[in-house]
C-alpha positions in Angstrom: -0.1 -0.1 0.0 1.3 3.2 -1.0 1.8 5.8 1.9 1.3 9.3 2.4 3.5 10.9 5.3 1.5 13.7 7.6 3.5 15.8 9.9 1.6 17.5 12.6 1.6 18.5 16.3 1.8 16.0 19.2 -0.1 18.4 21.5 -3.3 18.3 19.6 -6.1 17.0 22.1 -9.0 14.8 21.3 -12.3 17.0 21.4 -10.6 20.0 19.8 -11.1 21.1 16.3 -7.8 20.5 15.4 -8.3 16.9 16.3 -11.6 16.6 14.3 -10.0 18.2 11.6 -6.7 15.7 11.7 -8.9 12.8 11.9 -10.8 13.8 8.6 -7.8 14.2 6.9 -6.9 10.4 7.9 -10.2 9.4 6.6 -10.0 11.2 3.6 -6.1 9.9 2.9 -7.8 6.4 3.3 -10.7 6.8 1.3 -8.3 8.2 -1.6 -6.5 4.2 -1.1 -3.6 5.4 0.6 -2.1 4.3 4.3 -0.4 6.9 6.2 3.2 7.5 8.1 3.2 9.6 11.2 5.7 10.5 13.8 3.8 7.7 15.6 2.9 9.4 18.8 -0.3 11.3 20.0 -1.9 14.5 19.2 -2.6 15.1 15.4 -0.3 12.0 14.6 -2.7 10.1 16.7 -6.1 11.8 15.3 -4.7 11.1 11.7 -3.6 7.4 12.5 -7.2 7.0 13.9 -8.9 8.4 10.7 -7.0 5.9 8.4 -7.9 3.0 10.6 -11.3 4.0 11.0 -11.4 3.8 7.0 -9.6 1.0 6.7 -6.0 1.9 6.0 -2.7 0.9 7.4 -0.8 2.9 9.7 3.0 3.0 10.2 4.6 5.3 12.9 8.1 6.2 13.0 8.8 6.8 16.4 12.2 8.1 18.2 12.2 6.5 21.5 15.7 7.9 22.7 14.3 11.3 22.0 11.0 11.3 23.8 11.6 8.7 26.5 8.5 10.0 28.3 6.0 8.9 25.7 4.7 5.3 26.2 5.2 4.0 22.6 3.3 4.6 19.6 -0.4 5.4 19.3 -3.1 2.5 19.4 -3.8 2.8 15.9 -0.2 2.2 14.5 -0.1 -1.1 12.6 3.5 -1.0 12.2 6.4 0.7 14.5 9.8 1.9 12.9 11.7 3.4 15.7 14.5 5.8 14.6 17.8 6.7 16.7 17.7 10.2 16.0 15.5 13.2 15.1 17.2 13.4 11.6 17.0 9.9 10.9 13.4 10.2 12.0 12.6 12.8 9.3 14.3 11.1 6.7 12.5 8.0 7.1 9.0 9.9 6.9 9.9 11.2 4.0 11.3 8.0 2.4 8.2 6.0 3.0 5.7 8.4 1.7 4.4 9.2 -2.1 3.8 12.8 -1.1 3.9 14.7 2.4 0.7 16.9 4.1 1.7 19.1 7.2 -1.3 20.1 9.4 -0.7 22.7 12.1 1.9 22.4 14.6 5.0 23.9 16.2 8.8 23.8 15.6 9.0 20.1 15.0 6.2 20.2 12.5 8.0 23.3 10.9 11.3 21.4 10.7 9.4 18.3 8.9 7.8 21.1 6.3 11.1 22.6 5.6 13.3 19.2 5.4 10.7 18.4 2.8 10.4 21.3 1.0 14.2 22.0 0.7 14.4 18.4 -0.8 11.9 19.1 -3.0 13.9 22.5 -4.1 17.3 20.8 -4.7 15.2 18.2 -6.8 13.9 21.2 -8.9 16.8 22.8 -9.2 18.4 19.8 -10.5 15.3 19.3 -13.1 13.7 16.3 -11.5 10.5 15.9 -9.9 10.3 16.4 -5.9 7.5 14.6 -3.6 4.2 16.8 -4.0 4.0 18.3 -0.8 0.6 19.8 1.0 0.5 22.2 3.8 -2.7 23.4 5.7 -3.4 26.9 4.6 -2.5 28.2 7.8 1.3 27.4 7.1 1.3 30.1 4.4 1.2 32.9 7.2 4.6 31.8 8.3 6.0 30.9 5.0 5.5 33.1 2.5 7.4 35.2 0.0 10.3 37.5 0.9 13.8 37.6 2.2 15.2 34.8 0.2 11.7 32.8 -0.6 11.2 33.1 -4.3 7.8 32.5 -5.6 9.1 29.5 -7.7 10.0 28.2 -4.5 6.5 29.0 -2.5 4.9 27.2 -5.8 6.9 24.0 -4.5 4.0 23.7 -1.8 0.5 23.0 -2.4 -1.8 25.0 -0.1 -4.6 23.1 1.5 -7.7 25.0 2.9 -10.4 22.2 2.8 -11.1 18.5 2.7 -12.1 19.2 -1.0 -9.1 20.4 -1.7 -7.0 17.6 0.2 -9.1 15.2 -2.1 -7.8 17.3 -5.2 -3.9 16.9 -4.1 -4.4 13.2 -3.6 -6.3 12.3 -6.8 -3.1 13.6 -8.8 -0.8 11.4 -6.7 0.5 8.2 -8.5 -1.4 4.3 -7.3 -0.4 1.3 -6.9 
């Protein structure tokens, strides 16, 4: 099964609008025929995983036990846990396993994941190679916008997603099988 990597906050709580949104994103991903890879822990990662599981999809959790010893393993919806030894290895594995990446709202960790995926896409673009599609929650464009050294071409490597319909359209353009 093809996987979509989803980045998101570990601080999102059940019963909040952010949790409901992440849950809905997971359901849309699974209905489109994809499984999901996340960091495997709580918050948005759990909500996306739950949404995928409820819609019959596969969930891979790429955890980092040495970095997060206070966490008691992956969330209950993870089918396969792939522990990583470091933060950089974890981010690299998350990007390697997915045919595309999605980013929900989050904090510094989520931003680091977006920037790593975006930078790899930028390098591929500079070399004339295709990168992995990178869809970001519309809210990220308030943080990431043209200016300084960010060109419109570089910004164009991000696909803003403002609704479930836009998420469905993003997923519909991805390779299957």
